Structure formats: C-alpha cells, structure tokens
C-alpha positions in Angstrom: 10.8 -199.4 218.1 14.2 -197.8 217.7 15.7 -198.4 214.2 19.1 -198.2 215.8 18.6 -201.7 217.1 18.7 -203.8 213.9 19.4 -207.0 215.9 16.1 -206.7 217.7 14.2 -206.2 214.5 16.0 -209.2 212.9 15.2 -211.5 215.9 11.5 -210.6 215.8 11.4 -211.2 212.0 13.2 -214.5 212.4 10.8 -215.7 215.0 7.8 -214.5 212.9 6.7 -212.1 215.6 7.0 -209.1 213.4 5.4 -208.8 209.9 7.8 -207.8 207.1 5.6 -204.7 206.4 5.9 -203.6 210.0 9.6 -204.1 210.0 9.9 -202.1 206.8 8.0 -199.3 208.5 10.4 -199.3 211.4 13.3 -199.2 209.0 12.0 -196.4 206.8 14.4 -193.9 208.2 17.3 -196.4 208.4 20.3 -196.4 206.1 20.9 -199.3 203.7 23.8 -200.3 205.9 21.5 -200.6 208.9 19.0 -202.6 206.9 21.9 -204.9 205.8 22.6 -205.6 209.5 19.0 -206.9 209.8 18.9 -209.1 206.7 22.3 -210.8 207.2 20.8 -213.0 209.9 17.6 -213.8 207.9 17.2 -216.6 205.4 16.6 -215.9 201.7 12.8 -216.1 201.9 12.6 -213.8 205.0 15.0 -211.4 203.3 12.9 -211.4 200.2 9.7 -210.7 202.2 11.3 -207.8 203.9 12.9 -206.3 200.8 9.6 -206.3 198.9 8.2 -203.9 201.5 11.1 -201.5 201.6 11.2 -198.3 199.6 12.9 -198.8 196.2 15.6 -196.3 197.1 16.6 -198.5 200.0 16.3 -201.7 198.0 18.7 -200.2 195.4 21.3 -199.2 198.0 20.9 -202.4 199.9 22.4 -204.4 196.9 25.7 -202.8 197.7 25.8 -204.3 201.2 24.8 -207.9 200.3 27.0 -210.4 198.4 25.9 -210.6 194.8 25.3 -214.4 195.0 23.1 -214.1 198.0 21.2 -211.1 196.5 20.5 -213.1 193.4 18.8 -215.9 195.5 16.8 -213.2 197.3 15.6 -211.7 194.0 14.5 -215.2 192.8 12.2 -215.5 195.8 10.7 -212.0 195.6 7.2 -211.5 194.1 7.6 -211.3 190.3 6.4 -207.7 189.9 8.5 -206.5 192.9 11.7 -208.0 191.7 11.3 -206.3 188.3 10.8 -202.9 189.9 14.1 -203.5 191.8 16.1 -204.6 188.8 14.8 -201.5 186.9 15.9 -199.3 189.7 19.5 -200.6 189.8 22.3 -198.9 188.0 23.1 -200.6 184.7 26.5 -202.0 185.7 25.0 -203.4 189.0 22.2 -205.1 187.1 24.6 -206.5 184.6 26.7 -208.1 187.3 23.6 -209.4 189.2 21.4 -210.9 186.5 23.7 -213.6 185.3 23.7 -215.1 188.8 19.9 -215.4 188.7 18.4 -218.7 187.5 17.6 -218.7 183.8 13.9 -219.1 184.1 13.6 -216.3 186.6 15.9 -214.1 184.5 13.7 -214.6 181.5 10.6 -213.7 183.5 12.3 -210.5 184.7 13.2 -209.6 181.1 9.7 -210.3 179.9 8.0 -208.2 182.5 10.6 -205.4 182.2 9.8 -205.1 178.5 6.3 -203.7 179.1 6.1 -199.9 178.9 5.9 -198.1 182.2 2.4 -197.1 183.1 0.7 -200.1 181.4 -1.1 -203.0 182.9 1.8 -205.3 181.9 4.3 -203.2 183.9 2.4 -203.9 187.2 1.2 -207.5 186.6 2.8 -210.6 188.1 3.4 -213.9 186.3 2.6 -215.9 189.4 -0.6 -217.8 188.6 -2.0 -221.3 188.3 -3.2 -222.6 185.0 -4.9 -225.8 183.6 -5.9 -227.0 180.2 -9.5 -226.7 179.0 -9.3 -230.3 177.7 -8.2 -231.8 181.1 -10.3 -233.7 183.5 -10.6 -232.5 187.1 -8.3 -235.4 188.2 -5.7 -234.4 185.6 -6.0 -230.7 186.5 -5.4 -231.4 190.2 -2.3 -233.5 189.3 -1.1 -230.5 187.2 -1.6 -228.1 190.0 0.4 -230.3 192.3 3.2 -230.2 189.8 3.0 -226.4 189.5 2.9 -226.1 193.3 1.1 -222.8 193.4 2.0 -220.7 196.4 0.0 -218.2 198.5 0.8 -215.5 195.9 -1.2 -217.4 193.3 -4.6 -217.1 194.9 -7.5 -219.5 194.6 -8.5 -218.7 191.1 -7.1 -221.0 188.4 -7.1 -219.9 184.8 -8.1 -222.2 182.0 -6.3 -222.1 178.6 -6.6 -223.8 175.3 -3.8 -225.4 173.2 -2.7 -222.0 172.0 -2.5 -220.6 175.5 -5.5 -218.4 174.9 -7.5 -217.7 178.1 -11.0 -219.3 177.8 -12.2 -219.4 181.4 -11.4 -219.9 185.1 -12.1 -222.3 187.9 -11.5 -222.2 191.7 -9.9 -224.7 194.0 -13.3 -225.2 195.5 -14.8 -226.2 192.1 -12.1 -228.8 191.6 -12.5 -230.3 195.1 -16.3 -230.6 194.9 -16.5 -232.0 191.3 -16.2 -235.6 190.3 -12.6 -236.5 189.1 -13.8 -237.6 185.6 -15.6 -234.3 184.8 -13.9 -232.2 182.2 -12.7 -228.7 183.0 -14.6 -227.2 180.1 -17.9 -228.3 181.7 -17.3 -226.6 185.1 -15.3 -223.5 184.2 -16.6 -219.9 184.3 -16.3 -218.2 180.9 -17.6 -214.7 181.7 -14.3 -213.4 183.1 -13.1 -209.8 183.0 -9.7 -209.3 181.4 -7.3 -206.4 180.7 -4.8 -206.1 177.9 -1.1 -205.9 178.8 -0.8 -202.6 176.9 -3.9 -201.0 178.6 -3.2 -197.9 180.7 -2.8 -198.7 184.4 -5.2 -195.9 185.3 -8.1 -198.1 184.0 -7.3 -200.8 186.6 -8.9 -199.0 189.6 -12.1 -198.5 187.6 -12.3 -202.1 186.6 -11.7 -203.5 190.1 -14.3 -201.1 191.5 -16.9 -201.8 188.8 -16.7 -205.6 188.9 -15.8 -205.9 192.6 -13.1 -208.5 191.9 -9.9 -209.4 193.7 -7.8 -210.4 190.7 -7.9 -209.9 186.9 -6.1 -211.9 184.2 -3.9 -210.0 181.7 -3.8 -211.1 178.1 -1.9 -210.0 175.0 -3.4 -208.8 171.7 -4.0 -212.4 170.6 -5.9 -213.2 173.9 -3.1 -215.3 175.3 -2.7 -215.3 179.1 0.5 -213.4 180.1 -0.1 -212.5 183.8 -2.5 -211.3 186.4 -3.1 -208.3 188.6 -4.3 -208.4 192.1 -6.2 -205.9 194.2 -3.0 -205.2 196.2 -1.2 -204.3 192.9 -4.1 -201.9 192.1 -3.9 -200.2 195.5 -0.3 -199.4 194.7 -1.2 -198.1 191.3 -4.1 -195.9 192.7 -1.7 -194.5 195.3 0.9 -193.8 192.7 -1.6 -192.1 190.3 -3.0 -190.1 193.2 0.5 -188.9 194.1 1.1 -187.9 190.6 -2.2 -186.1 190.3 -1.7 -184.2 193.6 1.8 -183.0 192.5 0.5 -182.0 189.0 -2.6 -180.2 190.4 -0.2 -178.2 192.5 2.2 -177.7 189.5 4.9 -179.3 191.7 6.4 -181.7 189.2 6.8 -185.4 189.8 6.3 -187.2 193.1 9.6 -187.6 195.0 10.7 -188.9 198.4 10.5 -185.5 200.0 12.5 -186.2 203.2 15.3 -188.0 201.3 15.4 -185.6 198.3 18.1 -182.8 198.3 17.0 -179.2 198.4 18.6 -178.7 195.0 16.5 -181.5 193.5 13.3 -180.1 195.0 14.1 -176.6 193.9 15.0 -177.7 190.3 11.8 -179.6 189.9 9.6 -176.8 191.2 11.4 -174.1 189.3 10.6 -175.8 185.9 6.9 -175.4 186.5 7.2 -172.0 188.1 9.0 -170.7 185.0 6.1 -171.9 182.8 3.7 -170.1 185.1 5.8 -167.0 185.0 5.6 -167.2 181.2 1.8 -167.0 181.3 2.2 -164.2 183.9 4.3 -162.2 181.5 1.4 -162.4 179.0 -0.9 -161.0 181.7 1.6 -158.2 182.3 1.7 -157.4 178.6 -2.1 -157.2 178.4 -2.2 -154.8 181.3 0.4 -152.7 179.6 -1.8 -152.8 176.4 -4.7 -151.5 178.4 -2.7 -148.8 180.3 -4.6 -145.9 178.7 -7.9 -147.3 180.0 -6.5 -147.7 183.5 -5.0 -144.2 183.5 -8.4 -142.7 182.3 -10.5 -144.7 184.8 -8.5 -145.8 187.8 -11.6 -147.3 189.3 -11.3 -150.1 186.9 -8.2 -151.4 188.7 -10.0 -151.8 192.0 -12.0 -154.8 190.7 -9.4 -156.5 188.6 -8.1 -158.8 191.5 -11.7 -159.7 192.4 -12.6 -160.7 188.8 -9.3 -162.6 188.4 -9.6 -164.5 191.7 -13.2 -165.4 191.1 -12.5 -166.7 187.6 -9.5 -168.7 188.8 -11.5 -170.3 191.6 -14.4 -171.1 189.4 -12.2 -172.8 186.8 -10.2 -174.7 189.4 -13.5 -176.1 190.9 -14.6 -177.5 187.6 -11.2 -178.8 186.7 -11.0 -180.8 189.9 -14.5 -182.3 189.3 -13.7 -183.2 185.7 -10.3 -184.7 186.4 -11.9 -186.9 189.0 -14.6 -187.9 186.6 -12.1 -188.9 184.0 -10.0 -190.9 186.4 -13.0 -192.9 187.7 -14.6 -193.4 184.3 -17.7 -191.4 185.2 -16.8 -188.9 182.4 -15.8 -190.3 178.9 -14.3 -188.5 176.0 -17.6 -188.7 174.2 -19.2 -186.7 176.9 -17.1 -183.6 176.1 -19.9 -181.3 174.8 -22.4 -182.5 177.4 -20.0 -181.6 180.2 -19.0 -178.3 178.6 -22.6 -177.2 178.1 -23.5 -178.2 181.7 -20.6 -176.2 183.0 -21.6 -173.2 180.8 -25.1 -173.3 182.4 -23.6 -173.7 185.9 -21.2 -170.8 185.2 -23.9 -168.6 183.9 -26.0 -169.2 187.1 -23.3 -168.7 189.6 -21.6 -166.0 187.6 -24.9 -164.0 187.5 -25.2 -164.2 191.3 -21.5 -163.2 191.8 -22.0 -160.5 189.2 -24.8 -158.9 191.1 -22.7 -158.8 194.3 -19.7 -157.3 192.3 -21.9 -154.7 190.6 -23.4 -153.7 194.0 -19.9 -153.1 195.3 -19.0 -151.1 192.3 -21.9 -148.8 192.9 -20.4 -147.8 196.2 -17.4 -146.2 194.5 -17.7 -142.4 194.5 -18.7 -141.2 191.0 -22.4 -140.5 190.7 -24.2 -141.6 187.5 -21.0 -143.0 186.1 -21.1 -145.7 188.8 -24.0 -147.2 187.0 -21.8 -147.9 184.0 -19.0 -149.1 186.3 -21.4 -151.5 188.1 -22.7 -152.8 184.8 -19.2 -153.3 183.5 -18.0 -155.1 186.6 -21.2 -157.2 186.9 -21.1 -158.4 183.3 -17.4 -159.0 183.4 -17.8 -161.2 186.5 -20.6 -163.2 184.9 -18.6 -163.6 181.6 -15.4 -164.5 183.4 -16.9 -167.1 185.7 -18.9 -168.7 182.8 -15.8 -168.9 180.5 -13.7 -170.2 183.4 -16.2 -173.0 184.1 -16.3 -174.0 180.4 -12.5 -174.0 180.1 -12.2 -175.9 183.3 -14.3 -178.6 181.7 -12.9 -178.5 178.2 -9.2 -178.4 178.8 -8.8 -181.6 180.9 -10.9 -183.6 178.4 -8.8 -182.2 175.6 -5.6 -183.2 177.3 -7.0 -186.7 177.7 -8.0 -186.7 174.1 -4.4 -186.0 173.0 -3.1 -188.7 175.4 -1.7 -186.3 178.0 -2.5 -186.5 181.8 -5.5 -184.3 182.5 -4.0 -183.4 185.8 -1.4 -181.3 183.9 -4.2 -178.8 183.6 -3.7 -177.9 187.2 -5.3 -175.2 189.3 -2.3 -172.8 188.7 -2.5 -173.3 184.9 -6.2 -172.8 184.8 -5.9 -169.6 186.9 -3.1 -168.2 184.7 -5.2 -168.8 181.5 -8.3 -167.4 183.2 -6.3 -164.3 184.2 -5.6 -163.6 180.5 -9.3 -164.1 179.6 -10.4 -161.9 182.5 -8.3 -158.9 181.4 -9.5 -159.2 177.8 -13.2 -159.6 178.8 -13.1 -156.8 181.4 -11.4 -154.1 179.3 -13.5 -155.0 176.2 -16.6 -154.4 178.3 -15.1 -151.3 179.8 -14.5 -149.8 176.4 -18.1 -150.6 175.3 -19.9 -149.5 178.5 -17.8 -147.5 181.0 -15.5 -145.5 178.8 -18.0 -144.4 176.1 
C-alpha cells in the first residue's frame, strides 16, 4: 500500500481491517506529518495501538503534530513499557510540557519505570498485571479481579502477594473458575515460580525464557516485592536489540542506528571512532615491523609468509571469539568455565595449527634456496602452529575477561582480535626466525 494515502490507512485501522503493526510497517518511511494525518481520525485507543508499533524516532516527532492534551490521553492508553520508552525519547522541554497533562497515577507509573537503569530487567518490564492476596478466598479474589479489570495486556497468570506485597505464588484464571468459592488462594496457588530481579541484566532474560519455556516472568525488587512482569514479546524485543548491538560491535561499527534515516556525517563519525582505535593497534604492528627491519633485509623470504601467518591467526581467533561470545550470551559458558574453555581452545589450536603448519612449511620449501629452505620451512611451520594456538586461546580468554570486568564481550570483535593477533604473530614469527632461520 502507498504511504502517500494516509486516509486509506486510517480508514482501514478505524474499521479494524488493518492491524496496527501492519499499519506501522506501511508507515515506516512516512514523515511524522503524514502519520499525524492518519491518527487525527482515530480515537485515543486506536492511536495508542498504532503509536506503540512505530519507530521511536517517529513517535518522538509525532508529538509535535498532535495537541498536547490529546497526546497525553494517548500516552495514558499505551502499554506501560512502551510509553516510558517514548517519554525517555522526548526532548526535556517537550516532556516537561506533556507530563503534567497525564493522570497522576499514570505519571507516577512512568516515573517509577523510568527510574530503572537502561539495560536492566526493570527498564523493559511492564506494571500491567493482576494480583490477589494470599489470604483471600477464591470468591474474594474474583471480586478483586473484577475491580482491577485486567485487560488483554495482563495475561491469564495472576500473581499472589502477602501483606507486605512480597510475591509468594501465582494462580491462573482457570484455577479460580474451577475451584470452590470458599477455598483459600494459598491452598491452590503454585509456589515454584521463576522470577527475575529488577536490577538483573536484560541479557539474562532470553536465557530464562528459553530454559523454563515460560511466556511471562514476574519481576521483584531486592526485598522480594512484586514490581512488574516481563512477557515473551518484551524478551523478543530485548533479544533483537542485543543481537543488533552484538552485530555492530563484532564488526567494530559502533552502536546500532537507523541506517536509512541517519545522516552520512553521523555514520562516518561513529565508524571513525572505532577505526581510529584499530589504526592505533595497526601503528603498533608497523613499529614492530620497523623493529625487525634488519631481519627482513637479511632474509627477504621471511616477508613472503607474513600475510599468511597473520591472516590465519586472525581467522582462528575470530572463530573462537564468535563461539565464546555466543556461549556467554546463551549461558552455555559461565565465568567459572574460563580455564576449561581456554585449555580446550589451546588443544584445538594446537591440532589445527599443526595441520596448517605442515601446509605452510611445505609451501616454504618451494622457495628457491636449497638447504636453507629446511630452516625456512621449520620457521614458518612452527610460527603457524604457535600463532593459531595463541589466537585460539586469546579468542577464548578475552571475551570471558571482558564479561568478568562487566564489559560487553562483543567489544572483543573480530577486527580487535585480528589486530592483537597481528602483533603476536610478528613477535612469534621473528623470534623463531632469529632462533632457527637466521642462525
């Protein structure tokens, strides 16, 4: 459908023919002004449903085309986590003019959710959930649920709390409907529930949902009090966000951005930062080559195999880094496994390095030079084995080390590993050359 016909999109939304997510997809290349043409004929709930599915950049700009009072009503009807993301994205002066128009209870909820640090479970949770008291009867619990009027966002799982609002269990609507009214909630609730702390890293969420095969998880504070819940849909968003970050970092391309909307200057500035860091490590490599200039001048044949050794080491290190980073992100590899992983990669490196070393040595023997080629072949072969083995070990150790010091392991990207391995390759190669080839 053509995004230049906002009236058509608006009519389809109004008649419930088009899902808000589909409409948002059709409007992904539209300007905020065009989107405003769509929402001006929708009611507050329909507008909220559409806005939730739009990119945050469009949501932010859309505020400038909708009257503040109407936008406040729309925000009140948005999903709790979605509206917090929008308010965080707004310029401070716009947020200050909009928040006073939002109902006090909703405004306090926004402030509470916004207080959680970015990247934590609390920052992606919602406060839309149904709750009953552990001391209530089934009949009283049903009355309480009618009062709370849980919507479709709440789900079928109902959390059970004690007098201090601590989470003690959960029940389902089915449990309530099939149990005698006089039964107490404490007698029918499930107590073996999986929880996350509001301050936990959001990266853990994917592992938890996958391990326990659940559709929602309650969020508690340090005292065990219920503060929110996270759904599978929220986790999908988190996993996509983390995957985007890892892909960018593995390519040393900075932070994820809206590529088509971003200016050339912004893209260049972001990439230049990382490229300058890589150039810095490249300068170290150049300095090392200058240091070994005498050896290169004496035996020019050594230079023939330097790119081969460097490339093989970089590839070997990048292989291991990718595997270890994935293992850390899925929970398959823990920090306590560091030496087990490193020793395994050392063994793998020694095996594949030996095979590659034999091939490299055989190629070195073909260089004209007679008996001296035996020394060259031995030097190149041992250098290949040593470089690949060290690269494998470093590829395992460095991501785990980064995790240990609370940095993203993905920062140890393929370009960084390759740059570090280049330095080790030169040192290893010319040290062996001095001991074997140049004697």
